[in-house]
Legacy VTK file of the C-alpha trace (Angstrom):
# vtk DataFile Version 3.0
C-alpha trace
ASCII
DATASET POLYDATA
POINTS 349 float
235.911 157.909 -156.320
232.564 158.742 -158.380
229.076 159.056 -157.702
228.158 155.386 -159.323
230.896 154.442 -156.179
228.945 155.789 -153.980
226.085 154.403 -155.175
226.944 150.378 -155.539
228.306 151.293 -151.991
224.948 151.970 -150.661
222.802 148.985 -151.772
220.551 147.778 -154.293
217.705 149.646 -152.633
219.486 153.073 -152.433
220.337 151.985 -155.929
217.116 151.819 -157.639
215.500 154.951 -155.583
218.562 157.040 -156.832
217.157 155.741 -160.264
213.829 156.775 -160.318
211.098 156.376 -162.690
212.807 159.108 -165.128
215.786 156.482 -165.828
217.900 158.701 -164.204
219.392 159.986 -160.577
217.624 161.834 -157.724
220.420 162.722 -155.849
219.301 163.788 -152.721
219.476 160.817 -150.558
223.338 160.279 -151.886
224.738 164.139 -152.008
223.344 165.353 -149.416
224.698 162.551 -146.928
228.181 164.364 -147.781
229.765 164.471 -144.422
229.973 168.361 -143.300
233.369 168.898 -141.429
231.845 168.935 -137.538
234.186 171.479 -135.346
234.289 174.120 -137.841
236.534 177.082 -137.384
234.893 180.971 -137.957
237.051 180.599 -140.967
238.380 179.211 -144.220
239.092 175.647 -143.918
239.270 172.305 -145.646
235.803 170.806 -146.808
235.677 167.031 -146.197
235.658 166.118 -150.163
236.331 168.600 -153.627
234.478 167.537 -156.764
235.406 166.874 -160.026
233.669 169.067 -162.421
233.231 169.323 -166.136
232.337 171.664 -169.094
229.597 172.605 -171.663
232.055 175.353 -173.209
232.947 178.692 -173.816
231.769 181.334 -175.805
232.631 184.793 -176.582
230.454 188.044 -176.069
229.797 190.579 -178.401
231.328 193.112 -175.302
234.656 191.162 -175.647
233.991 189.817 -172.172
233.828 185.396 -172.153
231.823 183.214 -170.507
231.504 179.454 -169.089
228.981 177.092 -168.661
230.465 174.322 -165.854
228.872 171.464 -163.637
229.144 169.362 -161.328
227.022 167.253 -158.670
224.648 168.822 -157.384
225.397 169.802 -153.470
224.575 172.257 -150.236
225.659 175.344 -150.240
224.472 178.376 -148.095
222.906 182.178 -149.531
223.545 184.966 -147.619
221.406 187.809 -147.147
223.025 190.767 -144.873
224.686 189.021 -142.294
222.259 186.411 -142.181
223.313 182.546 -144.319
220.692 180.523 -145.236
221.328 177.002 -146.162
220.313 175.415 -148.971
219.907 171.165 -149.314
220.041 169.456 -152.920
216.489 168.338 -153.635
214.978 164.495 -155.058
214.726 166.820 -158.501
218.217 168.262 -158.984
220.170 167.138 -162.096
223.243 169.035 -161.392
225.129 172.278 -159.682
225.341 174.332 -162.728
227.765 177.174 -162.786
228.783 180.148 -164.445
231.477 182.590 -165.146
232.266 186.133 -166.976
235.719 187.273 -167.598
237.731 189.681 -169.639
240.339 187.197 -171.248
242.777 189.902 -171.961
243.266 190.355 -168.403
241.486 187.073 -166.647
239.908 189.840 -164.384
236.424 187.745 -163.377
233.160 190.305 -163.902
230.564 190.754 -161.628
227.912 191.185 -163.898
224.834 188.896 -162.533
223.552 186.264 -165.009
219.852 184.441 -165.629
219.652 181.023 -167.048
217.158 179.834 -169.665
216.518 176.063 -170.492
215.111 175.667 -174.200
213.822 172.502 -175.246
213.299 173.076 -179.132
213.505 176.366 -178.882
210.683 176.157 -176.157
211.950 177.465 -172.362
211.366 175.065 -170.005
212.915 176.064 -167.310
214.145 179.417 -165.407
217.092 178.934 -163.119
218.288 181.427 -160.666
222.362 181.879 -160.471
223.515 182.752 -156.908
226.824 184.727 -156.994
229.067 181.922 -155.187
232.205 181.469 -153.779
233.921 177.779 -153.858
237.499 176.782 -153.162
238.103 175.287 -156.301
235.885 177.519 -158.946
236.290 180.698 -157.184
234.066 183.292 -157.782
231.538 182.538 -160.022
227.232 182.294 -160.560
225.659 178.860 -160.093
222.922 176.810 -158.594
221.393 173.140 -158.649
218.955 172.827 -161.349
216.805 170.349 -162.509
216.449 169.292 -166.305
213.349 167.141 -167.449
215.202 164.443 -168.415
217.800 163.373 -170.371
218.582 164.948 -174.165
219.664 167.796 -176.213
218.455 170.949 -174.450
219.628 174.831 -174.878
220.621 176.558 -171.935
221.074 180.423 -172.674
222.604 182.659 -170.289
221.705 186.149 -169.624
223.980 188.646 -168.326
222.991 192.350 -166.788
224.924 194.974 -167.236
228.337 195.311 -165.234
226.731 195.680 -161.564
230.046 197.952 -160.179
232.738 201.083 -160.990
234.969 200.305 -164.434
238.047 201.793 -164.728
241.387 201.469 -166.453
241.141 199.421 -169.823
237.589 198.443 -168.427
236.410 201.970 -168.415
233.148 202.459 -169.570
232.595 199.020 -170.914
229.965 195.865 -170.055
227.612 198.586 -169.719
225.231 196.506 -172.260
222.929 193.187 -171.317
224.715 190.237 -172.827
223.760 186.896 -173.875
225.205 183.536 -174.848
223.589 180.238 -175.760
225.015 176.283 -175.122
223.961 173.508 -176.799
224.136 170.340 -174.328
222.995 166.650 -174.699
222.362 165.840 -170.726
223.306 162.303 -170.440
223.010 161.249 -166.157
226.769 159.601 -166.574
228.323 162.379 -167.626
227.730 163.688 -163.525
227.453 160.332 -161.986
231.141 159.483 -163.381
232.635 162.633 -162.024
235.165 161.941 -159.308
234.817 162.958 -155.200
238.392 163.260 -153.623
238.305 162.892 -150.440
240.382 164.697 -147.878
242.093 163.206 -145.191
240.224 162.559 -141.842
243.045 164.282 -140.056
242.848 167.590 -142.460
239.300 168.045 -142.631
238.455 171.576 -140.594
241.906 172.831 -140.699
242.774 176.261 -141.587
243.398 176.171 -145.423
241.734 176.187 -149.067
242.042 173.399 -151.945
243.931 174.652 -154.644
241.374 176.531 -157.345
240.966 174.852 -160.665
243.101 175.400 -163.689
243.290 174.547 -167.115
239.478 174.162 -167.700
238.971 178.070 -169.357
237.682 180.451 -166.825
239.723 181.979 -163.943
238.676 181.623 -161.112
238.798 185.375 -159.962
242.338 185.853 -157.966
243.015 189.623 -157.357
247.149 190.462 -158.012
249.736 189.341 -154.950
249.847 192.562 -152.486
253.623 193.223 -153.720
251.945 193.254 -157.353
249.385 196.159 -156.620
250.226 199.315 -157.834
250.635 202.225 -155.625
252.319 202.987 -152.091
251.657 200.147 -149.323
249.647 200.368 -146.661
250.001 197.629 -145.076
247.895 194.545 -144.539
244.925 193.364 -142.194
243.030 190.121 -141.364
239.021 190.528 -140.963
237.058 187.534 -140.318
239.751 185.776 -142.114
239.526 188.198 -144.984
242.539 189.617 -145.974
242.723 193.424 -146.250
245.487 194.849 -148.785
245.660 198.958 -148.811
247.032 200.807 -151.414
247.265 204.942 -152.098
247.924 206.247 -155.615
248.560 209.102 -156.654
245.197 209.548 -159.028
242.720 207.543 -159.801
242.594 204.828 -162.109
241.490 206.231 -165.783
237.829 206.530 -165.855
237.178 207.438 -162.111
236.049 211.225 -161.708
237.318 213.790 -159.276
241.469 214.904 -158.660
243.620 213.354 -155.904
245.274 210.564 -154.222
242.664 207.560 -154.420
243.250 204.903 -152.251
242.549 200.976 -152.931
241.193 198.381 -150.668
241.427 194.871 -151.857
239.392 192.525 -150.044
240.325 188.536 -150.488
240.688 185.262 -149.135
243.159 183.991 -148.060
245.532 180.891 -149.375
243.803 181.164 -152.660
243.181 185.431 -153.293
239.892 185.225 -154.324
238.097 188.390 -155.004
235.825 189.412 -152.096
232.585 190.942 -154.014
229.513 192.809 -152.974
230.890 194.023 -149.978
230.138 197.706 -148.250
233.450 199.459 -147.346
233.971 202.342 -145.877
237.196 204.046 -144.835
237.922 206.384 -141.510
240.067 209.053 -141.332
240.657 211.539 -138.908
237.324 211.322 -137.657
235.416 211.169 -141.354
233.809 208.404 -142.712
234.100 208.327 -147.033
232.332 205.067 -148.479
234.403 203.529 -150.968
232.838 202.201 -154.593
233.450 198.815 -155.811
235.377 198.659 -158.915
237.502 196.371 -161.007
240.387 198.190 -162.780
242.945 196.382 -164.498
245.676 197.038 -162.725
244.677 196.479 -159.370
242.046 193.905 -160.168
238.634 194.275 -158.466
238.815 196.443 -154.913
236.973 199.066 -153.456
238.002 202.282 -153.826
237.607 206.446 -153.784
239.674 209.497 -154.592
240.334 211.800 -151.551
240.085 215.018 -151.270
243.077 215.750 -149.364
246.194 214.452 -148.720
246.596 211.002 -146.320
248.767 211.837 -143.450
247.200 209.186 -141.414
246.462 205.689 -141.444
242.919 204.622 -142.521
240.613 202.458 -140.693
238.944 199.593 -142.943
235.551 199.186 -141.469
233.257 196.564 -143.164
229.254 197.785 -143.241
228.066 194.407 -144.654
229.707 191.247 -145.561
230.404 189.759 -148.653
226.951 188.659 -150.509
227.871 185.744 -151.836
226.703 182.263 -151.621
229.278 180.223 -149.890
230.092 176.202 -150.595
232.011 174.199 -148.224
235.124 175.716 -146.253
233.814 179.350 -147.130
230.401 179.213 -145.171
232.089 180.016 -142.049
234.546 182.926 -142.684
233.378 186.612 -143.283
230.765 187.203 -140.921
230.797 189.427 -138.177
233.527 191.692 -139.930
235.834 193.638 -137.540
237.532 197.059 -138.494
240.669 197.194 -139.663
243.662 199.630 -139.225
246.099 199.815 -141.984
249.318 202.106 -142.187
250.235 205.166 -142.476
251.690 206.245 -146.186
LINES 1 350
349 0 1 2 3 4 5 6 7 8 9 10 11 12 13 14 15 16 17 18 19 20 21 22 23 24 25 26 27 28 29 30 31 32 33 34 35 36 37 38 39 40 41 42 43 44 45 46 47 48 49 50 51 52 53 54 55 56 57 58 59 60 61 62 63 64 65 66 67 68 69 70 71 72 73 74 75 76 77 78 79 80 81 82 83 84 85 86 87 88 89 90 91 92 93 94 95 96 97 98 99 100 101 102 103 104 105 106 107 108 109 110 111 112 113 114 115 116 117 118 119 120 121 122 123 124 125 126 127 128 129 130 131 132 133 134 135 136 137 138 139 140 141 142 143 144 145 146 147 148 149 150 151 152 153 154 155 156 157 158 159 160 161 162 163 164 165 166 167 168 169 170 171 172 173 174 175 176 177 178 179 180 181 182 183 184 185 186 187 188 189 190 191 192 193 194 195 196 197 198 199 200 201 202 203 204 205 206 207 208 209 210 211 212 213 214 215 216 217 218 219 220 221 222 223 224 225 226 227 228 229 230 231 232 233 234 235 236 237 238 239 240 241 242 243 244 245 246 247 248 249 250 251 252 253 254 255 256 257 258 259 260 261 262 263 264 265 266 267 268 269 270 271 272 273 274 275 276 277 278 279 280 281 282 283 284 285 286 287 288 289 290 291 292 293 294 295 296 297 298 299 300 301 302 303 304 305 306 307 308 309 310 311 312 313 314 315 316 317 318 319 320 321 322 323 324 325 326 327 328 329 330 331 332 333 334 335 336 337 338 339 340 341 342 343 344 345 346 347 348
């Protein structure tokens, strides 16, 4: 089913209203009516539907990273500030949901570097877009927002990336420290969005504790971290906190580029089912009554993780405490998970 089918199903009056005076759709009355699962668990769950997405292409940045620009229907999402989430509804002026990903093309590791979007017409800026760091079941970890365009036609979308906002280690040590930008030429036609498909999930599966498969084959990786069995180091067990999987590893020494000598405690926090990295959180480890902060880091072997060089050899089981839940906006299926996160006891090495 696509949005044209939705419009046919709601009657001529609404179709005319959606067509609007600008000759392209104004979608609040249609897309904000997409069902939200009732009786949702405080966990990852299957939403009522999944939407197709399309691409405006990929670009290589000067520092060796790669970025892409995708779009789909405008739809609701939730922003997160501290432990508070705020629902963002579709506005009448929204033309599409715009999505940006940036990653290392060699390893596939998605890079947490904040972008901002600018829409230009004939070289002149006409709109500025805030892009939230986001979590979605199909797109994974990305940046996005509902955006409005003045009308159909040709535009340039310039995406400006900040230097990376986390510690870099291993093959990434010292990289992505400068701002970068990329430009995409787009020819906006409302039919490109209207003709995207919407796949409904059977009613008896909606709200069950599961997740749809991440998108593959469209360019950007979804931000998955390695399976626990593939992580380097000594296993320290796995726990769950507010449905987040927390995996501990102990390395004999820190990855290249991290200062200090001694053992390295690494904690990988990921979604269940799809192993999407849960970034932008604050973690600490309590060891023998003392607490030490874990630093958000990307490494080619560990992927996205939180880690610290230990001053003494680890002899006891560390307890992982989550001071701040992932500061990621959420799409349907993730907005009830990863809040009020209790501590997790790992195992002795």
